[in-house]
FIGU-449694 format. One line per 8 residues: number of its first residue (from 0); for each residue z, y, x of C-alpha. Coordinates in steps of 0.1 Angstrom, whole numbers, plus 5000, padded with zeros to 4 digits. Example, Ala and Ser with C-alpha at 12.3 -4.5 7.8 and 13.67 -1.06 7.14 Angstrom:
// FIGU-449694
0> 5078 4955 5123; 5071 4989 5137
//
This chain:
// FIGU-449694
0> 6520 6692 3620; 6551 6700 3640; 6572 6671 3654; 6602 6682 3633; 6581 6680 3601; 6567 6646 3612; 6603 6633 3618; 6615 6648 3585
8> 6586 6633 3566; 6592 6599 3582; 6630 6600 3574; 6623 6611 3538; 6597 6583 3534; 6622 6557 3548; 6649 6570 3525; 6629 6572 3493
16> 6611 6539 3499; 6643 6519 3505; 6657 6504 3473; 6692 6520 3468; 6719 6495 3459; 6748 6508 3438; 6780 6516 3456; 6805 6489 3446
24> 6841 6494 3437; 6866 6484 3464; 6870 6446 3466; 6896 6428 3487; 6881 6417 3520; 6854 6444 3518; 6853 6475 3539; 6853 6512 3530
32> 6835 6541 3548; 6848 6576 3540; 6835 6606 3558; 6821 6641 3561; 6787 6654 3570; 6788 6686 3591; 6762 6708 3608; 6757 6740 3625
40> 6768 6767 3626; 6804 6760 3635; 6805 6724 3622; 6804 6735 3586; 6804 6708 3559; 6769 6700 3546; 6767 6698 3508; 6745 6672 3491
48> 6734 6654 3523; 6721 6619 3516; 6741 6592 3535; 6728 6557 3537; 6733 6524 3555; 6705 6501 3568; 6713 6476 3541; 6700 6500 3514
56> 6734 6512 3503; 6736 6550 3499; 6753 6579 3484; 6752 6617 3483; 6778 6639 3499; 6797 6662 3475; 6797 6700 3478; 6823 6698 3506
64> 6801 6673 3526; 6824 6644 3518; 6812 6609 3509; 6826 6575 3501; 6809 6540 3503; 6831 6511 3492; 6827 6473 3488; 6809 6466 3521
72> 6809 6431 3535; 6821 6429 3572; 6793 6434 3597; 6774 6459 3618; 6756 6487 3600; 6732 6515 3609; 6743 6547 3592; 6724 6579 3588
80> 6727 6613 3571; 6699 6636 3561; 6707 6671 3550; 6687 6690 3523; 6670 6709 3552; 6661 6676 3570; 6687 6678 3597; 6698 6643 3606
88> 6725 6621 3621; 6723 6584 3630; 6748 6560 3643; 6761 6524 3642; 6793 6511 3625; 6810 6477 3630; 6832 6469 3600; 6858 6443 3597
96> 6870 6427 3564; 6893 6451 3545; 6888 6479 3570; 6888 6515 3559; 6871 6539 3583; 6867 6576 3585; 6835 6590 3601; 6822 6624 3609
104> 6784 6627 3609; 6771 6657 3628; 6736 6665 3617; 6712 6681 3641; 6677 6695 3637; 6651 6668 3639; 6632 6683 3668; 6618 6665 3698
112> 6631 6630 3706; 6654 6616 3680; 6675 6593 3702; 6709 6597 3687; 6733 6623 3672; 6770 6625 3674; 6788 6601 3651; 6826 6598 3656
120> 6852 6577 3640
//
């Protein structure tokens, strides 16, 4: 099996074996993450990418690559996006109470070493 397929299978297994918690409505003192998932060529929006946090919260990007996760307690979160073609982005967010952040997740092909992918805020 190729390394890309191995990584893709690992990510899919991790995504689908993690219990998904519902995205909560905005609550005072809770943080909101809004963003877009983009990929090659030319940083085009990636429709229907799965975006999830390491606490099990997740959502699916819309047809324009945009997503919204609300109701997050303050803290540090790992964030990842997986495109329908198994391209991935990973990063870390530190959220404060009531903070609203905008992120751009740039998915890259899951080839070779998966150290990190660009995540900007």
